[in-house]
C-alpha positions in Angstrom: -71.5 -64.6 66.9 -74.0 -64.2 69.7 -76.3 -61.2 69.2 -79.0 -59.9 71.5 -81.4 -57.1 70.5 -83.1 -54.9 73.2 -86.1 -52.7 73.1 -86.1 -49.6 75.3 -82.4 -50.0 75.9 -82.1 -46.6 77.6 -84.5 -47.8 80.3 -82.4 -50.9 80.8 -79.0 -49.4 80.7 -78.4 -49.6 84.5 -79.2 -53.3 84.5 -78.3 -54.8 81.2 -75.1 -54.2 79.3 -74.4 -55.8 75.9 -70.8 -56.4 74.9 -69.4 -57.2 71.5 -68.5 -60.9 71.3 -69.5 -64.4 72.3 -67.5 -64.3 75.5 -69.1 -61.1 76.7 -71.4 -60.8 79.6 -74.9 -59.4 80.1 -75.8 -58.0 83.5 -79.3 -58.9 84.2 -80.2 -60.8 87.3 -78.9 -64.3 86.7 -78.7 -65.2 83.0 -77.4 -68.2 81.2 -76.6 -68.0 77.4 -75.9 -70.6 74.8 -74.9 -68.9 71.6 -74.6 -69.0 67.8 -78.0 -67.5 67.0 -80.0 -64.3 67.5 -82.8 -63.6 70.0 -84.8 -60.5 70.7 -85.1 -59.7 74.4 -87.7 -57.1 75.4 -88.1 -55.0 78.5 -90.0 -57.0 81.2 -90.2 -57.5 84.9 -88.9 -60.9 85.9 -91.1 -62.6 88.5 -89.8 -65.0 91.2 -90.6 -67.8 88.7 -88.0 -66.5 86.2 -88.3 -66.3 82.5 -87.0 -68.3 79.5 -86.4 -67.3 75.8 -84.9 -69.5 73.1 -84.4 -70.2 69.4 -83.2 -73.4 68.0 -79.6 -72.6 69.0 -79.8 -69.8 71.5 -81.2 -70.0 75.0 -81.5 -67.1 77.5 -82.9 -68.0 80.9 -83.3 -65.4 83.8 -84.0 -66.0 87.4 -84.4 -63.9 90.5 -81.7 -64.4 93.1 -78.6 -63.1 94.8 -75.9 -61.6 92.7 -72.9 -63.9 92.2 -69.3 -63.2 91.2 -68.4 -66.2 89.0 -69.2 -65.5 85.4 -67.0 -67.9 83.4 -69.0 -71.0 82.3 -67.8 -74.2 80.7 -65.7 -73.2 77.6 -66.5 -76.5 75.9 -70.2 -75.7 75.8 -70.1 -72.0 75.1 -72.3 -71.3 78.1 -71.6 -68.2 80.1 -73.2 -67.3 83.5 -74.0 -63.6 83.9 -74.0 -61.6 87.1 -76.5 -59.0 88.2 -74.8 -55.7 89.0 -71.4 -56.5 87.7 -69.8 -56.0 84.2 -67.4 -58.9 83.9 -66.3 -59.4 80.4 -64.2 -62.5 79.6 -62.4 -63.4 76.4 -61.0 -66.9 76.2 -58.1 -65.5 74.1 -57.2 -62.9 76.7 -55.1 -63.6 79.8 -56.4 -62.0 83.0 -54.6 -61.9 86.4 -54.3 -60.1 89.7 -51.1 -58.4 90.9 -49.9 -57.2 94.2 -47.1 -54.6 94.5 -45.1 -54.1 97.7 -42.9 -51.0 98.1 -39.4 -51.2 99.5 -39.0 -50.4 103.2 -37.4 -47.1 102.3 -36.7 -45.2 99.1 -33.1 -46.2 98.6 -33.6 -49.9 99.2 -34.3 -52.6 96.6 -36.4 -54.9 98.8 -39.8 -54.3 97.1 -41.5 -57.1 95.2 -44.5 -57.8 93.0 -46.5 -61.1 92.7 -49.0 -62.4 90.2 -51.9 -64.7 91.1 -55.4 -65.8 89.9 -54.3 -66.2 86.3 -57.2 -67.1 83.9 -57.6 -67.3 80.2 -56.3 -69.2 77.2 -56.7 -72.6 79.0 -53.0 -73.4 79.2 -49.9 -72.8 81.2 -47.9 -69.5 81.0 -44.4 -68.1 80.9 -44.0 -65.0 83.1 -41.2 -62.5 82.4 -40.4 -59.4 84.4 -38.4 -56.4 83.2 -35.9 -56.7 86.0 -34.9 -60.2 84.7 -37.0 -62.3 87.1 -39.2 -65.1 85.9 -42.2 -66.9 87.5 -45.0 -65.5 89.6 -42.9 -63.3 91.8 -40.4 -60.4 91.0 -38.1 -59.5 93.9 -35.4 -57.0 94.7 -37.4 -54.1 93.3 -36.6 -50.5 94.0 -38.8 -47.4 93.4 -39.6 -47.1 89.7 -41.5 -48.4 86.7 -41.5 -52.1 85.7 -43.3 -54.4 83.2 -44.4 -58.0 83.2 -45.4 -60.1 80.3 -47.4 -63.3 80.3 -47.3 -65.6 77.3 -49.2 -68.8 76.9 -47.1 -71.9 76.2 -49.1 -72.4 73.0 -48.1 -68.8 71.9 -51.7 -68.0 71.2 -52.2 -65.5 74.1 -50.1 -62.8 75.7 -50.6 -60.0 78.1 -48.3 -57.0 78.8 -48.6 -55.0 82.0 -46.8 -51.9 83.2 -46.7 -51.1 86.9 -45.0 -48.7 89.3 -43.3 -49.4 92.6 -44.1 -46.4 94.7 -41.9 -44.7 97.3 -43.0 -45.3 100.9 -42.1 -41.8 102.0 -39.8 -38.9 101.1 -37.0 -39.6 103.5 -33.9 -41.8 102.6 -33.0 -45.0 104.3 -31.9 -44.4 107.9 -29.1 -47.0 108.0 -26.2 -46.8 105.5 -23.8 -49.7 105.2 -20.3 -49.0 103.7 -18.7 -51.5 101.4 -15.0 -51.3 102.3 -12.5 -50.8 105.1 -8.7 -50.4 105.0 -7.3 -51.3 108.5 -3.7 -50.5 107.8 -2.8 -48.2 110.7 -3.2 -44.9 108.9 -6.2 -43.9 111.1 -8.4 -43.6 108.1 -11.2 -46.0 107.4 -9.9 -48.4 110.0 -13.3 -49.9 111.1 -16.6 -50.6 109.5 -19.1 -47.8 110.3 -22.9 -48.1 110.0 -24.5 -44.6 109.8 -27.3 -43.9 112.2 -26.7 -47.2 114.1 -27.7 -45.4 117.3 -31.3 -45.5 116.1 -31.2 -49.4 116.2 -29.3 -50.1 119.5 -30.6 -53.7 119.8 -28.9 -55.5 116.8 -26.6 -58.2 115.7 -24.0 -58.3 113.0 -22.4 -61.5 111.6 -19.6 -61.7 109.0 -18.9 -64.7 106.8 -16.1 -65.5 104.4 -16.6 -66.8 100.8 -16.9 -70.3 102.1 -19.8 -69.4 104.3 -17.8 -69.8 107.5 -18.6 -67.3 110.3 -15.5 -65.1 110.9 -16.9 -62.5 113.3 -20.0 -61.5 115.2 -21.2 -58.8 117.5 -24.3 -57.9 119.4 -25.5 -54.3 119.8 -23.1 -52.9 117.2 -22.4 -49.3 118.0 -19.4 -48.2 115.8 -17.2 -47.9 118.9 -17.2 -50.4 121.7 -18.7 -53.1 119.4 -17.2 -52.6 115.9 -15.5 -54.7 113.3 -12.0 -53.8 112.2 -11.2 -56.8 110.1 -10.4 -59.3 112.8 -11.7 -62.8 113.2 -13.5 -64.4 116.2 -10.2 -64.9 118.0 -9.2 -61.3 117.5 -6.6 -62.0 114.8 -6.3 -60.1 111.6 -8.2 -61.5 108.6 -6.6 -61.5 105.2 -7.6 -59.0 102.5 -10.7 -60.4 100.9 -14.4 -59.8 100.4 -16.6 -60.7 103.4 -20.3 -60.9 103.7 -22.5 -59.5 106.5 -26.0 -60.0 107.9 -27.4 -57.2 110.0 -30.5 -57.9 112.1 -32.5 -55.5 114.3 -36.1 -56.5 115.2 -37.8 -57.4 111.9 -35.2 -55.6 109.8 -32.6 -57.7 108.0 -29.9 -56.3 105.8 -27.3 -58.3 103.8 -24.3 -57.1 101.9 -20.6 -57.3 101.4 -17.5 -55.5 102.6 -14.1 -55.4 100.9 -11.3 -55.7 103.4 -8.0 -54.3 102.1 -4.8 -54.1 104.1 
């Protein structure tokens, strides 16, 4: 274990922080430590020439210079670089990472996502599991709510569990509503596929595909009346009862889903 003793610690508390183990960092200008011994470090003013203290197995050298961000040294040599003005603890048996969380476009959609990057620690590769069933660095199709992600090193020696929340973008529901079924059988009920609030997106395109991925119908500037799908194909003939798949595009907005056609 690497121990450092300080005199007049209260005077130094804004500049020097001692943590509890070998992988901890000391904030004091620019310090390099090689551990497995004990060394007393006393309050002093470091000149431009720097300072150097050592025992047979412990070295602490301090120099004046710009603060730096990188604090992880070479794990094989037990040397850590310490940064002035930052407390950056690092434990080789702990996984650390950054995560970005993107909310869905509106509260009722599931097009939010989360992504993990800058993974460090444990010196191995990792398995990443998300609570929505996704695996890998990215979780997609997230709605508003709470989720978790767990990283486990392939050697099973390290793991990290993290809970996060996908926040609502606002308090209003989605403007567009897509229905999932039509029954064009001549009874004047549910004869055509209606998109609620389509008038707010007058410039749009709708394309329908069958299960084989073949385009069966398309329409530009869909408006529920003059341009509307009633279960016909590109030639105007009735399509059979089946599930069809649509893509709706308006500007940068893209919606995908399915419609059950029942005659």
